[in-house]
C-alpha atoms as one frame of an Amber mdcrd trajectory, in Angstrom:
protein
 145.710  78.491  52.370 148.211  81.288  51.730 151.433  81.282  53.713 152.316
  84.670  55.190 155.404  85.888  56.999 153.130  87.373  59.683 152.317  83.849
  60.906 155.727  83.859  62.617 154.802  87.115  64.387 151.581  85.562  65.683
 153.434  82.450  66.837 155.876  84.569  68.826 152.986  86.560  70.327 151.092
  83.414  71.293 154.131  81.916  73.052 154.654  84.874  75.404 153.773  84.563
  79.060 152.927  88.247  79.347 150.583  88.407  76.416 148.291  91.312  75.575
 145.262  91.092  73.290 146.419  91.603  69.709 144.640  94.092  67.440 145.298
  93.627  63.719 145.071  96.879  61.794 144.962  97.182  58.031 142.874  98.100
  55.016 139.913  96.065  53.894 140.841  92.967  51.867 144.463  92.660  53.089
 143.609  89.307  54.673 143.227  90.018  58.390 140.556  87.371  59.010 142.257
  84.840  56.746 145.535  85.319  58.613 143.885  84.605  61.974 142.142  81.487
  60.660 145.381  80.171  59.188 147.286  80.883  62.406 144.691  79.032  64.502
 144.934  76.080  62.126 148.738  75.884  62.189 148.823  76.403  65.971 146.278
  73.637  66.550 143.904  75.965  68.412 140.114  75.928  68.249 138.917  79.202
  66.752 135.901  80.985  68.206 134.910  83.869  65.931 132.727  86.741  67.050
 131.772  88.714  63.947 130.183  91.970  65.095 128.924  92.926  61.636 127.316
  89.594  60.890 126.024  89.048  64.444 125.497  92.497  66.010 123.574  90.957
  68.931 126.900  89.626  70.260 127.799  93.199  71.241 125.602  92.708  74.294
 128.183  90.350  75.799 130.645  93.238  76.004 128.490  95.668  77.964 130.213
  94.447  81.156 133.878  94.668  82.100 134.245  91.178  83.511 135.983  88.708
  81.128 134.470  85.699  82.932 130.941  87.039  82.429 131.720  87.948  78.814
 132.920  84.421  78.047 129.902  82.935  79.823 127.508  85.085  77.788 129.303
  84.244  74.536 129.005  80.548  75.368 125.249  80.967  75.757 124.887  82.976
  72.540 127.203  80.904  70.334 127.065  77.465  71.936 130.865  77.408  72.113
 132.787  77.123  75.362 136.051  79.090  75.321 138.920  77.441  77.196 142.199
  79.352  77.758 145.173  77.620  76.224 143.189  75.622  73.681 140.890  78.240
  72.145 141.580  81.457  70.259 138.934  84.160  70.671 138.728  86.209  67.476
 136.758  89.457  67.593 136.215  90.216  63.910 134.905  93.511  62.476 135.465
  95.011  65.913 135.047  98.530  64.557 131.308  97.766  64.705 131.569  97.289
  68.477 133.830 100.013  69.940 132.810  98.937  73.452 134.563  95.616  72.797
 137.789  97.489  72.005 137.587  99.287  75.333 136.997  96.022  77.215 140.176
  94.408  75.863 142.177  95.898  78.749 140.325  93.637  81.194 141.261  90.533
  79.231 144.894  91.535  79.649 144.528  92.346  83.355 142.279  89.463  84.386
 142.443  86.758  81.680 145.865  87.058  80.048 146.061  83.269  79.683 143.392
  83.482  76.947 144.541  84.184  73.397 142.489  87.143  72.131 142.836  88.670
  68.656 140.747  91.517  67.256 140.583  92.840  63.703 138.393  95.058  61.618
 138.045  97.268  58.585 138.130 101.064  58.925 139.429 100.653  62.474 141.260
 103.963  62.304 137.881 105.696  62.439 136.859 103.763  65.543 140.183 104.536
  67.223 139.747 108.238  66.448 136.372 108.266  68.217 136.756 110.093  71.527
 133.573 108.614  73.024 135.456 105.690  74.505 138.867 105.207  76.080 141.262
 103.004  74.149 143.134 100.624  76.489 146.558 102.168  75.905 149.306  99.861
  77.138 146.864  96.971  77.506 146.801  95.863  73.864 149.354  95.543  71.107
 149.035  96.008  67.377 149.974  94.127  64.256 149.901  96.344  61.169 149.056
  94.261  58.120 149.631  95.197  54.497 149.476  93.282  51.199 151.340  90.005
  50.784 155.080  90.398  50.288 156.707  89.209  47.071 158.127  86.127  48.819
 154.636  85.117  49.954 153.428  85.587  46.379 156.111  83.158  45.178 154.917
  80.586  47.713 151.337  81.025  46.519 152.450  80.519  42.929 153.923  77.145
  43.835 157.537  78.328  43.796 158.640  77.898  47.432 162.204  77.175  46.328
 162.445  80.683  44.866 161.093  82.370  47.991 163.376  80.280  50.200 166.329
  81.319  48.036 165.564  85.008  48.600 165.116  84.550  52.342 168.392  82.630
  52.681 170.632  84.861  50.556 173.499  86.504  52.413 175.618  89.503  51.557
 178.736  87.360  51.094 177.254  85.276  48.253 174.969  87.968  46.840 176.746
  88.530  43.529 177.044  84.822  42.652 173.550  83.715  43.647 171.633  85.059
  40.646 172.793  83.631  37.293 171.194  85.342  34.308 168.484  82.696  33.861
 167.532  82.809  37.560 167.561  86.602  37.591 165.296  86.700  34.541 162.883
  84.224  36.142 162.549  86.496  39.162 161.953  89.520  36.919 159.218  87.644
  35.041 157.499  86.750  38.310 157.968  90.313  39.520 155.985  91.542  36.515
 153.244  89.085  37.418 153.207  90.358  40.996 152.882  93.930  39.744 149.717
  92.963  37.857 148.275  90.624  40.508 149.321  92.610  43.576 149.401  91.396
  47.145 145.741  91.202  48.170 145.124  87.589  49.261 141.897  87.126  47.287
 143.579  88.332  44.091 146.683  86.183  44.636 144.669  83.082  45.515 142.241
  83.562  42.629 145.029  84.094  40.122 147.072  81.124  41.375 144.073  78.777
  41.308 142.937  79.993  37.902 146.201  79.421  36.044 145.802  76.942  33.222
 142.045  77.471  33.229 140.543  79.371  30.301 138.090  81.061  32.661 140.701
  81.681  35.340 144.082  83.381  35.521 143.916  86.988  34.355 140.167  87.076
  33.532 139.388  85.894  37.061 141.933  88.330  38.465 140.256  91.256  36.694
 136.895  90.308  38.188 138.367  90.093  41.684 140.203  93.411  41.422 137.134
  95.243  40.141 135.102  93.715  42.976 137.650  94.943  45.528 137.633  98.442
  44.047 133.826  98.445  44.213 134.013  97.401  47.876 136.279 100.356  48.651
 133.865 102.702  46.894 130.959 101.260  48.897 132.899 102.009  52.076 132.983
 105.712  51.195 129.412 105.874  52.479 130.620 104.829  55.925 132.988 107.739
  56.466 131.871 110.478  54.090 128.570 111.924  52.937 127.167 114.159  50.205
 129.742 116.348  48.491 132.454 114.987  50.785 131.839 111.486  49.397 132.136
 112.823  45.853 135.505 114.369  46.685 136.719 111.136  48.286 135.753 109.286
  45.113 137.532 111.888  42.982 140.772 111.598  44.968 140.513 107.796  45.024
 140.172 107.657  41.236 143.128 110.025  40.773 145.592 108.396  43.168 146.903
 105.539  40.950 148.085 108.044  38.341 149.802 110.291  40.896 152.130 107.758
  42.535 155.764 108.832  42.433 155.042 112.523  41.938 154.975 115.417  44.347
 151.317 115.625  45.306 149.450 118.732  44.151 145.730 119.117  44.733 145.396
 121.105  41.535 146.381 117.918  39.719 143.116 116.374  40.942 140.730 119.264
  40.380 140.880 122.993  39.769 137.244 123.330  40.770 137.670 122.360  44.431
 139.496 124.033  47.273 142.717 122.374  48.376 141.378 122.070  51.934 138.403
 120.047  50.706 140.591 117.649  48.725 143.039 117.444  51.628 140.224 116.257
  53.890 139.224 113.629  51.319 142.814 112.388  51.157 142.967 112.307  54.966
 139.949 109.999  55.027 141.514 107.675  52.450 144.704 107.563  54.520 142.685
 106.678  57.617 141.102 103.839  55.617 144.673 102.826  54.608 143.794 103.031
  50.937 146.391 105.789  50.519 149.645 106.568  52.318 151.393 109.897  52.536
 155.161 109.862  52.013 156.241 113.142  53.588 159.431 115.051  52.940 161.912
 115.237  55.790 165.213 117.005  56.352 166.671 113.615  57.371 169.353 114.938
  59.693 168.763 112.042  62.065 166.192 109.745  63.600 163.317 109.744  64.053
 162.628 110.955  60.544 159.193 112.208  61.588 160.809 114.853  63.800 161.823
 116.899  60.751 159.067 116.061  58.299 157.290 118.712  56.301 153.642 117.728
  55.895 153.078 120.374  53.224 155.336 118.460  50.819 154.482 114.843  50.194
 153.989 112.091  47.658 151.327 109.394  47.838 151.273 105.631  47.584 148.244
 103.577  46.663 147.489 100.609  48.897 148.487  97.889  46.402 150.466  97.737
  43.193 148.040  95.275  41.559 145.075  97.581  42.095 147.188 100.470  40.839
 147.965  98.613  37.594 144.296  97.638  37.247 143.252 101.283  37.621 145.847
 102.326  35.031 144.742  99.525  32.679 148.221  98.032  32.573 148.479  94.314
  31.913 151.270  91.752  31.648 151.675  92.437  27.926 152.319  96.104  28.672
 154.994  95.234  31.231 156.601  92.655  28.954 156.420  94.707  25.778 158.349
  97.687  27.089 161.448  98.243  29.131 160.368  98.597  32.749 161.630 102.162
  32.687 158.928 103.139  30.233 155.987 101.775  32.241 154.211 104.775  33.701
 157.609 106.529  34.046 158.712 104.155  36.797 155.769 104.837  39.114 154.842
 101.144  39.270 158.332 100.320  40.544 158.090 103.103  43.141 154.718 101.762
  44.306 156.072  98.217  44.581 159.151  99.259  46.555 157.175 101.733  48.662
 154.480  99.291  49.790 157.177  96.813  50.819 159.260  99.388  52.691 156.147
 100.597  54.535 155.819  97.194  56.180 159.494  96.225  56.391 159.828  97.110
  60.065 158.483  95.250  63.114 154.802  94.448  62.838 153.937  96.582  65.857
 155.294  99.771  64.255 152.834 102.075  62.508 153.721 102.058  58.776 155.470
 105.274  57.792 157.707 106.271  54.903 159.600 109.453  54.025 161.638 110.985
  51.222 164.268 113.731  50.993 164.373 116.643  48.577 166.372 119.807  48.123
 164.671 122.495  46.102 167.425 124.879  45.026 167.367 126.501  41.616 169.703
 124.673  39.220 170.664 122.241  42.011 167.448 120.411  42.912 167.735 116.861
  44.207 165.311 114.192  45.416 165.847 110.766  46.959 162.859 108.463  46.469
 162.717 106.965  49.967 164.645 106.825  53.223 165.329 103.809  55.394 166.599
 103.870  58.979 169.007 101.280  60.328 169.531 102.038  63.975 170.609 105.668
  64.088 171.720 105.724  60.435 169.546 107.212  57.674 169.993 105.348  54.381
 168.967 106.972  51.080 166.999 104.676  48.760 166.807 105.200  45.012 164.361
 103.292  42.807 165.166 102.744  39.130 162.707 100.693  37.106 165.352  99.842
  34.501 168.889  98.520  34.806 170.564 101.926  34.669 169.958 105.431  35.922
 171.650 108.463  37.415 172.537 108.613  41.116 173.080 112.381  41.293 170.478
 112.933  44.008 171.778 110.060  46.109 175.290 111.485  45.813 174.045 114.891
  46.944 172.314 113.342  49.947 175.431 111.438  51.001 177.550 114.549  50.699
 175.125 116.795  52.583 174.577 114.295  55.430 178.167 113.107  55.664 177.098
 109.529  55.000 178.860 106.813  53.029 176.209 104.157  52.350 173.315 104.124
  49.908 170.766 101.635  48.624 169.506 101.308  45.057 166.776  99.111  43.572
 166.760  98.446  39.842 166.342  95.671  37.275 170.021  94.666  37.222 171.679
  91.808  39.096 172.714  92.570  42.711 176.057  94.036  43.671 177.872  95.761
  46.513 180.101  98.508  45.141 182.761 100.663  46.714 182.776 103.721  44.519
 184.421 107.108  44.352 183.015 110.008  42.385 183.541 113.724  42.061 180.477
 115.937  42.311 179.907 118.999  40.085 181.112 121.284  42.871 184.405 119.386
  43.018 183.602 117.472  46.204 185.142 113.976  46.236 182.684 111.355  47.480
 183.768 107.921  48.642 180.892 105.554  49.482 179.407 102.056  49.336 176.342
 101.295  47.228 174.226  98.218  47.815 172.442  97.678  44.514 169.591  95.172
  44.657 167.175  93.930  42.011 163.640  95.113  42.701 162.529  91.632  43.715
 164.922  91.645  46.701 163.175  94.521  48.487 161.841  92.157  51.139 165.404
  91.288  52.147 166.867  94.786  51.849 166.728  95.676  55.541 168.404  92.405
  56.509 171.132  92.662  53.849 171.862  96.321  54.645 172.081  95.324  58.301
 174.645  92.656  57.403 176.791  95.304  55.736 176.659  97.412  58.898 177.531
  94.380  61.026 174.149  94.187  62.783
């Protein structure tokens, strides 16, 4: 079984006295069901699974609003008695039974001692349905994305490397990565870029290593199967010409990561509004994520975002590389800077930053840009630490200009920036003079790409949090 950092979140949820039903939200194939099964196993709880797609007749148990009657009916239909404290009730594929979502409030109000978890694919579409009332304030969410790099290391049988990343502190940062160790992490990072963070792909690749029929050949089969599953889902939320446009945008997305999104780059034969609707559907399915521009004068960043200007992320870096036909030889043959002009690095960092906050927060990511003739600037991503907005630059290689980051720090009166690249980590206190003569004094936390999962914690250490 794959170890995931989200297990700790579920353990904390399960231990609460005032516990609401937990709804896990995420794209298909990110491992929602697997996570619940693994949590039940580690917690020593008996798992009772109600799969509404496989057993649609079980929906009938949720036509009433009485948890005791629901549990009694489920016991008759499944032959399993559900006992609070020892059993975990898992409502899987709950998007197929919206009435069950609405009934969750009564489990919180009348049966809070029972551990109830719900999950499903395409849940955003069910939540957008106005035919039923979502139990606002009576449930909580866990937003689940692909496996983090540290979890990938565990799956690859290198727990000592993941533990090293999780334990590193700012005070010993510069001495903790000798050249040989740093290179080992970079090699495994390249593997992660090809494999990605979808549990089936990670598990299949890890199990197939050393097997002539496994490893990368098995990985390719899994990734193509996942992509086919996503395409099959198009039929569930789009039809006719709309489905064709969704497929067109889906096929174009991997090659557009890292660039300002322009609908004309997808097709000149379709209206922007039509392609925008297709992209909206893919975002609802969590296959794509919009990274909107914001003025970044303070938090929340969404308050000043400009939805007309945005970039896009694909859901997983491994699927992105598969769609672009990049393999490990490509990533090893060239300097990382030359691989798809750094877009793979931006995807990797972006998908980690999206899910770097608390699990209950809806994933969101923003960037900053200034479009002035002869003085344009763009910062790849923004991170918030308390009330501070931190500019984040992503460089696939070991070097690269920081002109845009400098402009951001000057304009916002800030003195701390974050950079990801392929070099060893460092914390620099630097002074520079900008082209307009402005003297800038600031600190730069420079982290290797593989430390993105620890970036929020390390930046917080610098700020004394």
